[in-house]
C-alpha positions as CSV (number, residue, x, y, z in Angstrom):
1,X,24.6,-19.1,-36.3
2,X,20.9,-19.7,-34.7
3,X,22.3,-23.0,-33.6
4,X,24.8,-22.0,-32.0
5,X,22.4,-19.0,-30.2
6,X,20.0,-21.8,-29.2
7,X,22.6,-24.2,-28.2
8,X,23.9,-20.8,-25.5
9,X,20.3,-20.5,-24.7
10,X,20.0,-24.2,-23.5
11,X,23.5,-23.7,-21.1
12,X,22.1,-20.2,-19.8
13,X,20.1,-22.4,-16.9
14,X,22.8,-24.7,-16.3
15,X,24.4,-27.9,-16.6
16,X,23.0,-30.1,-20.0
17,X,24.3,-33.4,-20.9
18,X,25.1,-33.8,-24.6
19,X,22.3,-36.3,-25.7
20,X,20.0,-33.6,-24.3
21,X,21.4,-30.6,-25.9
22,X,21.4,-32.7,-29.3
23,X,17.7,-33.3,-29.1
24,X,17.0,-30.3,-28.0
25,X,19.0,-28.5,-31.1
26,X,17.9,-31.2,-33.6
27,X,21.6,-32.1,-34.5
28,X,23.8,-34.8,-34.2
29,X,26.2,-35.1,-30.5
30,X,29.2,-34.4,-33.0
31,X,27.1,-31.1,-34.3
32,X,27.1,-30.3,-30.5
33,X,30.3,-30.7,-29.7
34,X,31.9,-28.5,-32.7
35,X,29.7,-25.7,-31.6
36,X,30.6,-26.1,-28.5
37,X,34.1,-25.8,-29.2
38,X,33.4,-22.6,-31.6
39,X,32.0,-20.9,-28.4
40,X,35.4,-21.7,-26.7
41,X,37.4,-20.0,-29.3
42,X,34.5,-17.1,-29.1
43,X,36.1,-16.9,-25.0
44,X,33.2,-19.0,-23.9
45,X,34.7,-21.1,-20.9
46,X,32.4,-24.3,-20.9
47,X,33.4,-27.6,-18.8
48,X,32.0,-30.8,-19.4
49,X,31.5,-32.6,-16.2
50,X,29.4,-36.0,-14.8
51,X,25.9,-33.6,-15.3
52,X,27.2,-32.1,-19.0
53,X,28.1,-28.7,-20.8
54,X,28.1,-25.5,-18.2
55,X,29.4,-22.4,-18.7
56,X,31.7,-21.1,-16.1
57,X,32.8,-17.7,-17.6
58,X,32.1,-15.6,-20.4
59,X,33.8,-13.9,-22.8
60,X,34.7,-9.6,-23.0
61,X,32.6,-7.6,-24.6
62,X,31.7,-8.7,-28.3
63,X,28.6,-10.5,-30.1
64,X,29.1,-13.6,-28.3
65,X,29.0,-12.4,-24.8
66,X,26.0,-9.5,-26.1
67,X,24.0,-12.5,-27.4
68,X,24.3,-14.8,-24.4
69,X,21.4,-14.7,-22.0
70,X,19.3,-12.2,-24.3
71,X,15.6,-12.4,-25.6
72,X,16.4,-9.5,-28.1
73,X,16.3,-11.3,-31.9
74,X,18.7,-9.3,-33.5
75,X,21.6,-10.7,-35.4
76,X,25.2,-9.0,-33.6
77,X,28.3,-7.5,-36.0
78,X,30.9,-6.7,-33.7
79,X,33.5,-4.5,-34.7
80,X,36.6,-3.9,-32.7
81,X,36.9,0.0,-34.5
82,X,34.8,1.0,-37.2
83,X,34.7,4.4,-38.9
84,X,30.9,4.5,-38.3
85,X,27.8,1.7,-37.2
86,X,25.7,3.7,-39.2
87,X,27.2,3.8,-42.2
88,X,28.1,-0.3,-42.1
89,X,24.2,-0.5,-40.8
90,X,23.1,1.5,-43.4
91,X,25.2,-0.6,-45.5
92,X,23.6,-3.8,-44.7
93,X,20.1,-2.6,-45.1
94,X,20.2,-1.2,-48.7
95,X,21.5,-4.9,-49.6
96,X,18.4,-6.0,-47.7
97,X,19.4,-7.7,-44.5
98,X,17.9,-5.5,-41.3
99,X,17.2,-6.9,-37.9
100,X,20.9,-6.9,-37.9
101,X,22.8,-4.5,-34.6
102,X,26.0,-3.1,-35.5
103,X,28.3,-3.1,-32.4
104,X,32.1,-1.5,-31.9
105,X,34.0,-0.9,-29.3
106,X,35.5,2.4,-31.0
107,X,34.2,4.4,-33.6
108,X,36.6,6.8,-35.7
109,X,34.4,8.7,-37.3
110,X,31.2,9.0,-35.6
111,X,28.4,11.5,-36.0
112,X,25.8,13.4,-34.1
113,X,22.4,14.9,-35.2
114,X,22.3,17.4,-37.3
115,X,26.0,16.6,-38.6
116,X,27.9,17.2,-35.2
117,X,31.0,15.3,-34.3
118,X,30.3,12.6,-31.9
119,X,33.7,11.5,-29.9
120,X,33.5,8.0,-29.4
121,X,36.7,6.7,-28.2
122,X,37.2,2.9,-26.7
123,X,35.4,2.1,-24.1
124,X,31.9,3.0,-25.2
125,X,29.0,1.4,-26.3
126,X,28.0,2.0,-30.0
127,X,25.2,0.4,-31.2
128,X,23.1,1.0,-34.9
129,X,20.4,-1.3,-35.1
130,X,18.5,-1.9,-38.7
131,X,15.3,-2.9,-39.1
132,X,12.4,-2.7,-40.9
133,X,9.2,-1.7,-39.2
134,X,5.3,-1.9,-40.4
135,X,5.0,1.9,-40.3
136,X,4.2,4.6,-42.4
137,X,7.7,7.4,-42.9
138,X,5.3,9.8,-41.2
139,X,5.3,7.5,-37.6
140,X,9.3,7.0,-37.8
141,X,10.2,9.5,-35.0
142,X,8.2,7.0,-32.5
143,X,11.6,4.8,-33.4
144,X,13.7,7.7,-32.6
145,X,11.6,7.8,-28.8
146,X,11.9,4.3,-28.6
147,X,15.5,3.9,-28.7
148,X,15.8,6.9,-26.2
149,X,13.4,5.3,-23.9
150,X,15.4,1.9,-24.3
151,X,18.8,3.7,-23.8
152,X,17.4,5.1,-20.5
153,X,16.4,1.7,-19.4
154,X,19.8,0.6,-20.2
155,X,21.4,2.9,-18.1
156,X,19.2,3.3,-15.2
157,X,19.5,-0.8,-15.0
158,X,23.2,0.1,-13.7
159,X,22.7,2.6,-11.4
160,X,22.6,5.6,-13.3
161,X,20.1,8.7,-13.2
162,X,19.3,8.8,-16.3
163,X,16.1,11.3,-18.1
164,X,15.4,12.4,-21.8
165,X,16.0,15.5,-22.9
166,X,13.6,16.1,-25.8
167,X,13.8,14.1,-28.1
168,X,16.6,11.8,-27.5
169,X,19.4,13.4,-25.5
170,X,20.5,10.6,-22.1
171,X,21.5,13.1,-19.6
172,X,22.7,13.0,-15.9
173,X,20.2,15.9,-14.2
174,X,22.6,18.7,-13.3
175,X,20.5,22.2,-12.9
176,X,23.8,23.8,-13.2
177,X,24.4,22.7,-16.6
178,X,23.4,24.1,-20.1
179,X,21.3,21.5,-21.1
180,X,20.0,20.9,-17.7
181,X,22.7,17.7,-17.2
182,X,25.1,16.1,-18.4
183,X,25.4,14.3,-21.7
184,X,25.9,9.9,-21.4
185,X,24.1,9.1,-24.6
186,X,22.7,10.2,-27.9
187,X,20.8,8.7,-31.0
188,X,20.7,8.8,-34.4
189,X,18.3,7.7,-36.6
190,X,18.3,7.5,-40.9
191,X,15.6,6.4,-43.0
192,X,14.3,5.0,-46.2
193,X,11.1,4.8,-47.2
194,X,8.4,5.3,-50.1
195,X,5.1,7.4,-49.8
196,X,3.4,5.1,-48.0
197,X,6.0,3.1,-46.3
198,X,9.3,2.5,-44.5
199,X,12.0,0.7,-46.3
200,X,14.4,0.7,-43.2
201,X,15.4,2.3,-40.3
202,X,18.9,2.8,-38.7
203,X,18.7,4.3,-35.3
204,X,22.3,4.7,-34.0
205,X,23.2,4.9,-30.3
206,X,26.5,6.4,-28.8
207,X,26.6,5.7,-24.7
208,X,29.7,6.4,-23.0
209,X,29.9,3.6,-20.4
210,X,33.6,3.1,-19.9
211,X,35.0,6.2,-21.0
212,X,37.5,8.3,-19.4
213,X,35.1,11.9,-18.7
214,X,38.7,13.9,-19.9
215,X,38.2,12.4,-23.1
216,X,34.8,13.7,-23.6
217,X,33.9,17.0,-25.2
218,X,32.4,20.0,-22.4
219,X,28.9,18.7,-21.3
220,X,29.0,14.8,-21.3
221,X,29.7,12.5,-18.9
222,X,30.2,8.6,-18.8
223,X,28.2,5.7,-17.4
224,X,31.1,4.9,-15.3
225,X,31.6,8.8,-13.7
226,X,27.9,8.8,-13.0
227,X,27.9,5.4,-11.2
228,X,31.2,5.4,-9.7
229,X,31.2,1.7,-10.9
230,X,33.3,0.0,-14.2
231,X,29.8,-0.8,-16.5
232,X,29.4,-4.2,-17.9
233,X,28.9,-3.2,-21.4
234,X,27.3,-6.6,-22.9
235,X,24.4,-5.8,-19.6
236,X,24.0,-2.4,-20.8
237,X,23.7,-3.5,-24.6
238,X,21.9,-6.7,-24.1
239,X,19.4,-4.7,-21.9
240,X,19.0,-1.9,-24.4
241,X,18.1,-4.4,-27.5
242,X,15.9,-5.9,-25.7
243,X,13.7,-2.8,-24.0
244,X,14.6,-1.2,-27.8
245,X,13.1,-4.6,-29.4
246,X,9.9,-4.4,-26.7
247,X,8.9,-0.7,-27.5
248,X,9.1,-1.1,-31.7
249,X,7.0,-3.4,-31.3
250,X,4.3,-1.8,-29.4
251,X,4.5,1.7,-30.8
252,X,1.4,2.2,-28.8
253,X,3.3,1.8,-25.1
254,X,6.5,4.5,-26.5
255,X,4.9,7.8,-25.3
256,X,3.7,7.0,-21.8
257,X,7.2,5.5,-20.9
258,X,8.9,8.6,-22.4
259,X,7.0,11.1,-20.7
260,X,7.6,9.0,-17.0
261,X,11.5,9.3,-18.2
262,X,11.5,12.7,-19.6
263,X,13.8,15.8,-18.0
264,X,11.8,18.6,-20.6
265,X,8.1,18.0,-19.7
266,X,7.5,21.2,-17.3
267,X,10.8,22.7,-18.0
268,X,10.6,25.7,-19.7
269,X,12.3,25.3,-22.8
270,X,14.0,26.8,-26.3
271,X,13.4,24.5,-29.7
272,X,15.8,26.2,-32.6
273,X,13.9,25.0,-35.2
274,X,14.3,25.9,-39.6
275,X,11.5,28.8,-39.3
276,X,13.4,30.1,-36.2
277,X,13.6,29.4,-32.3
278,X,10.5,28.8,-30.1
279,X,10.0,29.6,-26.6
280,X,7.4,28.3,-24.5
281,X,7.2,25.5,-21.5
282,X,7.0,22.1,-22.8
283,X,3.9,20.2,-21.7
284,X,3.6,17.5,-23.3
285,X,4.8,14.8,-26.5
286,X,2.6,14.1,-28.8
287,X,2.5,11.3,-31.5
288,X,4.8,10.3,-33.4
289,X,7.4,12.5,-30.8
290,X,6.0,16.6,-31.6
291,X,6.8,18.5,-28.7
292,X,3.7,20.6,-27.3
293,X,5.1,24.2,-25.6
294,X,2.6,27.1,-24.3
295,X,3.8,30.1,-25.6
296,X,3.1,33.4,-25.0
297,X,1.2,33.4,-27.9
298,X,-0.7,30.1,-27.0
299,X,-0.1,26.3,-27.6
300,X,2.0,25.1,-30.2
301,X,3.6,22.0,-31.4
302,X,6.9,21.2,-32.6
303,X,7.7,18.5,-34.8
304,X,11.4,18.9,-34.9
305,X,14.5,20.9,-33.5
306,X,17.3,21.1,-31.3
307,X,15.7,21.8,-27.5
308,X,17.4,23.9,-25.1
309,X,16.9,23.7,-21.4
310,X,16.1,27.2,-20.2
311,X,17.6,28.1,-16.3
312,X,14.5,29.2,-14.2
313,X,14.8,33.0,-13.2
314,X,16.3,33.4,-9.9
């Protein structure tokens, strides 16, 4: 599989001859031909001319299409339909297999934060990335914020006006909506670790890409509805995974990027926590992801909770 990906990388910039490919990849010309045939079986249209092999058409949404031209280091496990990408990624992580993104066209048992149901019909982007970051468990929330930034950037890359509601909901702003916007995407993070180290983190991401808004719950929208165009899901997934890798490799870059994309900072909010509701103005976010509120009783820092943007009083 590594050789096949290296072959795709080599063909991305134009025609390459068989002997040159064999030399670059350190394999025989017969092996090059076998890998080319395997890529054709995956849906790539590859022609062979005087100048060598070149790709004329890429496949529809799937592992090969996502990896083509991608700089993200993750392996891709693709499913047409699956109960839950998070469940599958957790199985892989428990078995010691991280650095893998489980991707599906449709989920039949998707779930969101607080065990809420998550509508995941065909046409969306459902990705769960299993990683083993060098972080203590107390700093794991920074990975969730990194995912929110990555999703926002991937949505903006195709023309959606995406912003983040603390901690990780990705919205299209709408002042009349209860959340302060209509929801494009959600993120669910699960972790296993010991007292001083994270064993693995699974970040589950669901983006309403080419989903008909009528198939979504109230308050949700899709990239297709937000942009007016059908979305290239392979492109969005590539951008998402590349940005997520960049951000998790440099945790210090996450908070400045999150603040720059946040819809919550400066808003009056109510946060439901395990000890009760906290109301105030959101003024900042602190490492590894706590929301700072100015309340009637002073400054309060909230580590986790369900955040609601409050409508301004006329």
